[in-house]
N, C-alpha and C positions, 0 to 999 in steps of 0.2 A: 837896930837891934828890929824896927819893922822892915827897914830896909832891905834888911838880910830875908826875913821870912818870904818878903815879896817874891826875889831875886830865887829862891828856894824851889817857890810853887811852880815858877815861871820853867823851870829846868824837870821837874817831873811831868809837867805837861806837856814840854817837847818830846821827852824819851815816850811818853805815852801814844804822842800821834804817829813818830815814826818809826818805833814795834811791828805793824801789820804792815808797811813798805818793806822791813829791811827785809820782814820773813818769806813776802812773794820774790826777792831774788834769786836767782836760777843760784844753786850751789855748782859752781864748776866743777868740782869734784865730783856731782852725781853724775853716773852713763848716762849716754841718753834711752830714748824709749826706743824698744826693737821695732825694723819696717814692717810694714803692712803688707804681705806679700800679694801680686796682683793678678790676675791669669792671662795667660795669651788671648791675644784679641783677632780672630781666626774669623770674625765677619766677615762676609761677602760684601764688595764694597756696591750703591745701591745703582744702578742701570740709570745712566740717562733718558729723562723723559722724551718718548716719541713726539715727534712734530709733529701737528695735528691737520698741517697739508706743506706738501710739497710742487713746487712751481720751476718750470722750466723746459728748455727743449732738449727731445731726446733721442737715441737711437734704437732700434730693435735688434736683441742680442738672439733671437727667438721669436717664435711666434706668441707668446705670452709672459714676458720680460723685455724690459726698458731700463737701460742705462741711461741715467739724469745726473750728470755732474759724476760723482763719485758713487752714488748708492745704484744700486740694481733694485728697480722694482717691478717687483711679481703682479699679475693682473690677478685680482681676486675673484673667486667663481669662477674662471674658464682654465680649461689644458688646450694646448695646441700640441701639434705633433713632433716631435724630439727630432735635431736636424738633422740626423743620419739617417730618419725613415723616410719613406713615401710622402711628398705632402709637406712636409717640415720645412726646406728653402722655402717653397711658396708660400706658407704660414706669415716667415722673418718678411719675406716680402711686401706683404699686403698688409703688416702692422707697421711699416717703413714706409710707406707709402700712405696711410691713415694718419702718421703721427712727425712725416718729414716735413719740417720747418715751422713746425705750430707748439704753438706757447699751450705748454702741460699743465694742468692742475688737477693731484695728485690727492685725495684724500686717507692716508695714512690708516691704517685699520690694528695691523699688527710687525714686528720685524721678527726677521728672522735667525740666523745664528751671533749676529752683533747687529750695531747703527747704519752697516753700509747695506744692510739686504732688508728692506723694508718690503707689505706688499697692502694692498687697498685697490681704491677704485680711481683712473686716471679720465680727465673727459679733455676734451676738444672744442672750447666754447660749453655749449649743454648737450654735448652729445660725448657717451660712454662711449671709451675707444673699446671692452671685454664686448660690448652690446655687439658694437659694429663687425668685433671679427666674427661671432658668433651668426650674423647675419648673412655674413658674406663663403659661409662655411669652412672657413681657416679655424674654426678651436669648436670645443665641446666645452660643455658644462660640464664642474667640477666643484662639488661643494661636499665637506665633510659631516658637519650639522646644519639643523635647522634653524634660525635664530629665531628667538622671539618678537623680536625688535622690528617692527610695522612699515618701519623704510628697507631694513632687509630682505621682506619677505615679499616688498613688491618690487625691488631691485632682481630678486630670483626668480619672479613670475616674466619679468620681461626679459632676461636672457633664456626661459624657458621655451617662450615664444617664440623668440629671433635662432634659437637651433631648431625647433619643430619648423619653422618657416624655411629654412637651408635645407633641412632633411627632405621636406617634401620636395622641394627644387633640381633637389641631388646635385649642390653647390658643390664646390669644393672637397674636403674629405668625405662628402657622404656620395660623391658621383661612383653610379653605378659599373663596376669591370666589367667592358665588353666580353662576353662570353668566345671561351675560344671553342674552334673547332677539335670536336670526338676524334680520334684516331682509331679506325676500324682495320683489324690485324685480318689478314686474309685468310683463311683455313686450308692449310697445306693440301693440294690437288691428291683425289684420290688416286688409288693404284689402278692405269689403264689395263681391263681387262684384255683376254685373247680374243681377237675376232676370227671367225669361223666365216664361208660364203654367204651361207645366210643370212648374218645380219651385215654383214657387206652389201649384200641384196637392198635389207633394210634402209641402211641408207642413203644408198643412191636412190631410192624411191624419196626419200625424207629432204634431199637436196632442196627441192625447189620451195618447199613449205619455212626449210629452213634460212635457205636465202631471204625469202619475205619477211619472216623474224626480224632476220638483221637490218634489213633495209627499217624497218620499221622501228627497230632499235634506236637508230643513229638519226632517224628522221625526229625523232623523241627527244636527244641527244642534244641535235640542232638548236629544237626548239626551246628545249630549259636552257641552254648556255646565253641563246638568244635576249631569251627574259631576263636572264641573272646578268645579262652586259647592260640589260635596259634601266632594270632598277637602280645599278652603282651610276648610269650615268642619270637618272633620275633623282638619286641620293647628290650626286657631284654638281649637278646645276643644284639644285634645292641649298646645297651649302655655298654655294656662288653668291648665289641670292643674296640669301641673309648675310654672311660676310659684307657682302658690297653696300645692303641700307644700315647694317650697326655701323661703318667705317665710316661711311655718310654720315650718320648722326655723330661721331665721334668728332668726323673733321669741325663740321659745325660748331660744338661745344668749343673745340680748341681755338678756331677762329672769332669767336665771341670774348672767350676769356682773353686772348692776344689785344684784343683790342681793347678790353676795360683794363690791361695790365699798361697799355701806353697811351691811353688814353689821362692816368691817372700820374703819369711821372712828372709833370710841371706843379702839381697841387703842394701841398706843406704835407709834409710826413705825417709828423707830430700830432695833428689834427683829421679828426673824421670829413670824409669827404662832404661835401656841402651840397646839402639835400635839392638843389636842382640839379644839377651834375649826375647826382647819387640815382634820378630817375632812371636816367634812360642807360643804366647799367643792367645788366639782364642776361642768364644764362637760358638757350635751351634746352626745355624738360626734356629728359633720355626715355622718351613715351616707346618707341622703337623697341631700345632695352626691357623694356618693362613686360610690351607686348610679346616678344618674343622668347622670355626667359625661359621658355620649358622648353627651346628648341638651342640650346646653347650644344647639348648633344652630340649635335649634326658636325659643329667646328672643332676644329683640334682642340685636344687640353689644354695645350699653352694659350690658342688666343683667347679661349673661351675665360680662362683664368683672369688673362689682360682683361677683357671685357668686366667681369664683373669686380676687380681693384679698380678699374676707371670709373664704374659708374658708384662703388661706396665713394669714392675722392668727390666726383658729383654732388653724391648725397652732402657731404661735409661744407663743400665751396658756398652751396646753394643756404645753408641752417646758416654758414657764416656769414653771406651775402644778405640774411634777413635780418643780421643783429650792422648791421652796417654802422648805422649811427651812433651808434658808441662804443665802437673801434677808432683806432688809428687808423690812417690812410694808409703807413708801410704793411700792417697787418692786412689788409684785404692784399694787397697787392703781392704779398707773398703769400698768398690762397690761392689768386688767380695763377702765379707764375707757377706753380706746385703743378696746379690741373693741367696745365700745356706743355709739362713734363710727363705725366701723367700719360700724357697722350699718345704719346713719341713712341711708344713700345708697341702697343695694340695695332698702331698703324703702319708701322715697319712689318710688322708680322704680316699683316692681311695683307699689308703690299704684296707678297713674295707669294701669296697663296696666290692672285688675283692678275697677277702673272703667266 
């Protein structure tokens, strides 16, 4: 009897514990809960972050844009003439001369329509390319807002100073056009009055005076023409003299750059030039150009543009040479080779004028 009572109690306890778990089982006949509606996803995808710096060699598109690989990089803070207006092609040539074969380091400041259009500040070594374009008179300062950042204000001040100097020296786009002679239309002659005998007799009396006045006028015209030819001859002689001394300076710098390029060919190109040999490498300064910069208007426009571009290239190579101890030999040789090539065009133009 006790065993039966014990078995009945165990069965009741089993049912008590099994009841909650059976209650939690899903009823197969119960319908599923309704689906929660999800709204349309129309959020704009996030743009890729801007790279802090872009490096590589570039090709000038115009006077203020550079193609670096697949990216078109706009130089911030300047505006150069369009390729379809005067000085536009010259500005592109000047920018290409500054960056040709050089390693560019560009600080990215903003993007354009997409990630392939960026803008900011590009440098060759420590030289700001945009500032060099302003100094050569091949671009103008362009800014839309004033930045509260101290570094940006310092860069804006340097750009303003470079443009002011180029304006004062009338370089590039700031060159004043030559004044065109004004055409003076002759008034129609007055109708000749009828002459009587007394008037004719008066004219006969005045003939000696008229002849003397005509002779004096011809003499004055001859003297004036001679003086004009003398001034033109003096201007031509001064232009030839200035061109000759500038060409001599370019030839000296080209010879030094060529000697440095050839003298470093046997060195290890991946290492800096040894200090002992580096001491013998130097470029002559452009003292003649800098002393006669205000006289460049005497030269033909093409020659003066070539001289300004060569001066800018010489300035860049000189600064690169001052950092030669930290650069690979092949980088320094590339700078010398670019300077040699930059000297060829002004030399060819100048030689034609001196023939």
